[in-house]
C-alpha positions, 0 to 999 in steps of 0.5 A: 383487304379493305385498306386496299380496296378502299386504296385502289378505286380501279375495284369500286365499280365491281362494288357497285354493280351488285352494291344496291341489289345486295344491300337491298336484299340483307336489309329485307332478309334481316329485317323478316328475321329480327321481325319475326324469330328474334323475340323468341330465339331470346327467349329461347337462349333465355336459358342458357344465357340469361341477359346476354341471350339479347346478345348471342341472340343477335350473334345467331339471327345475323348467321342465319340472316347472313347463310340466306343470303349466301344461300339466294345471292352472293353464291350465284351471282357474285362468284364472279365479281370476287374472280375479278376482284381477285384476278386484277389484284394480281395483276396488279401486282404482278402476276400477269402470267397466273391468270393470262392461261385462264382469261384473256387479258386486254394488254390496252386497259387503263388498268387491271380490272379493264385489262379483263376478259373472258374467261378460256377457263373453268373461272370460280372463286369458292365453289358452292356447297351444300354441305357447308351451308347444311354445316352452316346450320349444324353449327348454329345451335351452338350459339346456344353456349354460354359465353363460349357458345358464339366462338365456339361457331365462329370457329369452328365455320371459319375451319371450314370456310378458310381454305375455300378462299383460295379454291381459284389459287389452287385451280390456276396452278392445276393442284390436285386435290392430294396436292391442294389438301397439303397446301391446307394441311400446312396452312390449316391455322392460318385458313382458320382464322383467314375464314373466322375473321371473313365470316364475322364481317360477313355478319356485318348487316347491309355492308357483307357485300363490301366484304365480300369483296376486301376478303377477295381483295386481302385473298388475291394478297396473300396469294400474292405473297405465296407467288413470291415466295415459291418463285424466289425458292423454284428459283433459288436452285439454277441461280446458285447453278449458274453461279458455279458455273460462273467460277468454274476456270476455263 
């Protein structure tokens, strides 16, 4: 997703529109967290981690900052931008039909982003969930566990967050809850890994907004591969039937 986003300039305006306010908010939140809460958390973690307390406290504060920024900014102001990134990548990869019934498209647009019009139905990239935020906060104490605690925190949070990266895809396919859960179970390990890496990138100070958009691009690329396989499987029976019909003598 990172390489794709950087290699396709038509996506860059979507970042410029949100970069400054997101960077300023992230900087403000992290500065205050490190100023007022970092040393107390180091002191607490030192009881369990010893010298590793400085490192683990850093991850802890960055995790807290990511949760606060997500709550104050990303969940309310960025989701529309994530939808645009996701849709533009799919259009660029040749899956315009997947997007066309959910929003107005301008065929005269110079690039996939400029082709995007207003949605004709609910367009949500990843639904805002108080449960996800609550679990994020509940899992934070895992960082108290020496060595393995931070990794456990990232994986467990990624377990929940991973499938949400394909929420828009599920909606585009009009999946029921049962169908959605079946797909998630089938790809559980891959979703957990994707969600864990996405969360890890969100912990990078100031650049979290950039990585939020590159994650959406990566999610869309994954969808493009899945769609290619799905459509190939759906076309196979029809192709085989046509071949058998053509081989039948008149």
